[in-house]
Backbone as a chain_set.jsonl record, in Angstrom:
{"seq": "XXXXXXXXXXXXXXXXXXXXXXXXXXXXXXXXXXXXXXXXXXXXXXXXXXXXXXXXXXXXXX", "coords": {"N": [[-8.5, 17.572, 1.894], [-10.038, 15.439, 2.812], [-10.808, 14.214, 0.466], [-8.628, 12.768, -0.326], [-8.54, 10.459, 1.073], [-9.658, 7.151, 1.495], [-13.124, 6.269, 1.641], [-13.834, 4.346, 3.589], [-11.746, 4.497, 5.454], [-11.987, 7.148, 6.143], [-14.474, 7.087, 7.409], [-13.769, 5.681, 9.732], [-12.088, 7.566, 10.903], [-13.819, 9.629, 11.459], [-15.438, 8.829, 13.5], [-17.055, 9.485, 16.594], [-15.41, 10.626, 19.609], [-12.873, 9.504, 19.2], [-9.525, 9.047, 19.67], [-6.123, 9.788, 18.613], [-4.51, 7.482, 18.891], [-6.41, 5.383, 19.027], [-7.512, 5.634, 16.481], [-5.263, 5.044, 14.891], [-4.777, 2.34, 15.617], [-7.151, 1.169, 14.688], [-6.98, 1.445, 11.908], [-4.592, 0.314, 11.207], [-4.394, -2.509, 10.776], [-5.863, -3.066, 8.279], [-4.143, -1.686, 6.484], [-1.709, -3.02, 6.825], [-2.466, -5.575, 6.011], [-2.848, -5.12, 3.345], [-0.338, -4.687, 2.44], [1.316, -6.857, 1.466], [-0.073, -7.732, -0.869], [-0.008, -5.37, -2.314], [2.71, -5.111, -2.749], [3.125, -7.193, -4.551], [1.682, -6.26, -6.762], [3.135, -3.91, -7.342], [5.61, -5.047, -7.973], [4.974, -6.47, -10.314], [4.268, -4.31, -11.955], [6.746, -3.001, -12.057], [8.376, -4.909, -13.347], [7.197, -4.854, -15.756], [8.089, -2.59, -16.894], [10.108, -1.009, -19.374], [13.466, -2.087, -19.615], [13.618, -3.006, -17.032], [14.901, -5.311, -14.726], [15.169, -8.385, -12.933], [16.815, -9.781, -10.036], [17.29, -12.428, -10.725], [17.258, -12.444, -13.437], [19.322, -12.474, -16.166], [21.474, -9.87, -17.328], [21.663, -8.266, -20.565], [24.369, -8.042, -21.281], [25.617, -9.71, -19.585]], "CA": [[-7.851, 16.48, 2.586], [-10.945, 14.299, 2.892], [-10.864, 13.576, -0.839], [-7.45, 11.931, -0.543], [-8.64, 9.297, 1.951], [-10.743, 6.238, 1.168], [-14.31, 6.468, 2.478], [-13.82, 3.44, 4.739], [-10.811, 5.058, 6.427], [-12.585, 8.397, 6.61], [-15.508, 6.727, 8.382], [-13.089, 5.362, 10.99], [-11.546, 8.794, 11.472], [-14.88, 10.542, 11.845], [-16.196, 8.313, 14.64], [-16.924, 10.385, 17.749], [-14.586, 10.236, 20.767], [-11.739, 8.687, 18.767], [-8.256, 9.753, 19.757], [-5.165, 9.413, 17.573], [-4.079, 6.085, 19.091], [-7.515, 4.499, 18.633], [-7.598, 5.695, 15.026], [-4.12, 4.299, 14.358], [-5.003, 0.912, 15.834], [-8.263, 0.699, 13.865], [-6.648, 1.388, 10.482], [-3.305, -0.359, 10.99], [-4.564, -3.867, 10.237], [-6.125, -3.074, 6.834], [-2.968, -1.266, 5.732], [-0.725, -4.107, 6.869], [-2.989, -6.668, 5.201], [-2.714, -4.719, 1.943], [1.083, -4.519, 2.14], [1.846, -7.928, 0.634], [-0.685, -7.713, -2.196], [0.489, -4.171, -2.986], [4.072, -5.417, -3.185], [3.003, -8.025, -5.749], [1.258, -5.372, -7.848], [4.259, -3.045, -7.688], [6.63, -5.858, -8.636], [4.504, -6.716, -11.682], [4.393, -3.049, -12.694], [8.166, -2.759, -12.263], [8.91, -5.826, -14.343], [6.6, -4.502, -17.034], [8.75, -1.381, -17.393], [11.272, -1.278, -20.242], [14.753, -2.021, -18.949], [13.565, -3.55, -15.678], [15.386, -6.679, -14.589], [15.149, -8.908, -11.575], [18.119, -10.372, -9.712], [17.449, -13.733, -11.357], [17.262, -12.258, -14.889], [20.639, -11.996, -16.598], [21.499, -8.672, -18.162], [22.074, -8.609, -21.921], [25.828, -8.126, -21.388], [26.248, -10.427, -18.521]], "C": [[-8.766, 15.248, 2.6], [-11.03, 13.543, 1.568], [-9.696, 12.643, -1.107], [-7.476, 10.651, 0.286], [-9.834, 8.455, 1.523], [-11.905, 6.425, 2.141], [-14.313, 5.582, 3.714], [-12.901, 3.964, 5.835], [-11.369, 6.357, 6.99], [-13.673, 8.124, 7.644], [-14.893, 6.391, 9.74], [-12.617, 6.632, 11.683], [-12.631, 9.708, 12.02], [-15.737, 10.017, 13.0], [-15.982, 9.231, 15.847], [-16.051, 9.773, 18.857], [-13.419, 9.335, 20.394], [-10.474, 9.525, 18.882], [-7.29, 9.196, 18.709], [-4.735, 7.95, 17.697], [-5.167, 5.116, 18.65], [-7.678, 4.481, 17.117], [-6.478, 4.876, 14.396], [-4.349, 2.794, 14.469], [-6.091, 0.388, 14.899], [-7.923, 0.622, 12.383], [-5.342, 0.657, 10.192], [-3.475, -1.712, 10.317], [-4.901, -3.873, 8.748], [-4.925, -2.645, 5.995], [-1.901, -2.361, 5.714], [-1.181, -5.291, 6.009], [-2.81, -6.378, 3.716], [-1.257, -4.673, 1.501], [1.616, -5.59, 1.188], [1.249, -7.894, -0.767], [-0.224, -6.488, -2.98], [1.902, -4.396, -3.496], [4.047, -6.26, -4.455], [2.635, -7.159, -6.95], [2.42, -4.489, -8.299], [5.364, -3.813, -8.399], [6.24, -6.141, -10.075], [4.623, -5.458, -12.529], [5.861, -2.774, -13.025], [8.713, -3.637, -13.377], [8.277, -5.613, -15.707], [7.236, -3.27, -17.652], [9.908, -1.766, -18.307], [12.572, -1.134, -19.456], [14.767, -2.592, -17.546], [14.059, -4.987, -15.688], [15.248, -7.103, -13.143], [16.514, -9.5, -11.281], [18.346, -11.711, -10.399], [17.468, -13.644, -12.882], [18.62, -11.734, -15.302], [20.512, -10.73, -17.439], [21.972, -9.056, -19.552], [23.582, -8.764, -22.084], [26.454, -9.062, -20.381], [25.831, -11.772, -18.296]], "O": [[-8.291, 14.128, 2.414], [-11.299, 12.341, 1.564], [-9.76, 11.816, -2.016], [-6.547, 9.846, 0.217], [-10.901, 8.991, 1.224], [-11.695, 6.705, 3.321], [-14.748, 6.015, 4.781], [-13.237, 3.886, 7.017], [-11.235, 6.63, 8.183], [-13.785, 8.842, 8.638], [-15.432, 6.771, 10.779], [-12.731, 6.762, 12.902], [-12.385, 10.478, 12.948], [-16.668, 10.697, 13.432], [-14.869, 9.696, 16.093], [-15.978, 8.553, 19.005], [-13.015, 8.487, 21.19], [-10.365, 10.585, 18.265], [-7.614, 8.241, 18.003], [-4.613, 7.258, 16.686], [-4.88, 4.13, 17.971], [-7.952, 3.432, 16.533], [-6.718, 4.101, 13.471], [-4.131, 2.06, 13.505], [-5.971, -0.719, 14.373], [-8.512, -0.184, 11.663], [-5.026, 0.408, 9.029], [-2.751, -2.021, 9.371], [-4.277, -4.626, 8.0], [-4.709, -3.182, 4.909], [-1.265, -2.592, 4.686], [-0.361, -5.933, 5.353], [-2.639, -7.301, 2.92], [-0.976, -4.624, 0.304], [2.293, -5.269, 0.211], [1.979, -8.013, -1.751], [-0.066, -6.566, -4.198], [2.252, -3.916, -4.574], [4.872, -6.056, -5.345], [3.21, -7.309, -8.028], [2.661, -4.338, -9.497], [5.988, -3.292, -9.323], [7.082, -6.063, -10.969], [5.031, -5.525, -13.689], [6.183, -2.362, -14.139], [9.434, -3.159, -14.252], [8.768, -6.136, -16.707], [6.957, -2.938, -18.803], [10.61, -2.742, -18.043], [12.752, -0.166, -18.718], [15.826, -2.659, -16.923], [13.682, -5.78, -16.551], [15.215, -6.267, -12.24], [17.302, -9.702, -12.205], [19.493, -12.091, -10.632], [17.672, -14.655, -13.555], [19.037, -10.668, -14.849], [19.541, -10.559, -18.175], [22.627, -10.087, -19.706], [24.034, -9.534, -22.931], [27.676, -9.199, -20.324], [26.342, -12.435, -17.393]]}, "num_chains": 1, "name": "protein.A"}
């Protein structure tokens, strides 16, 4: 399980006297901050896939 978590997050989780709520609060901000940039990366990956179209890209038949 520890191998599936980034070291920075693992360090937060392993701090002594940390309950579940404190852990959630401490890691929520980095995950939320990464949300927008991750969406950009996923969109670029999607549009790089064969057959992928965006709503503004006309289909070949349409």
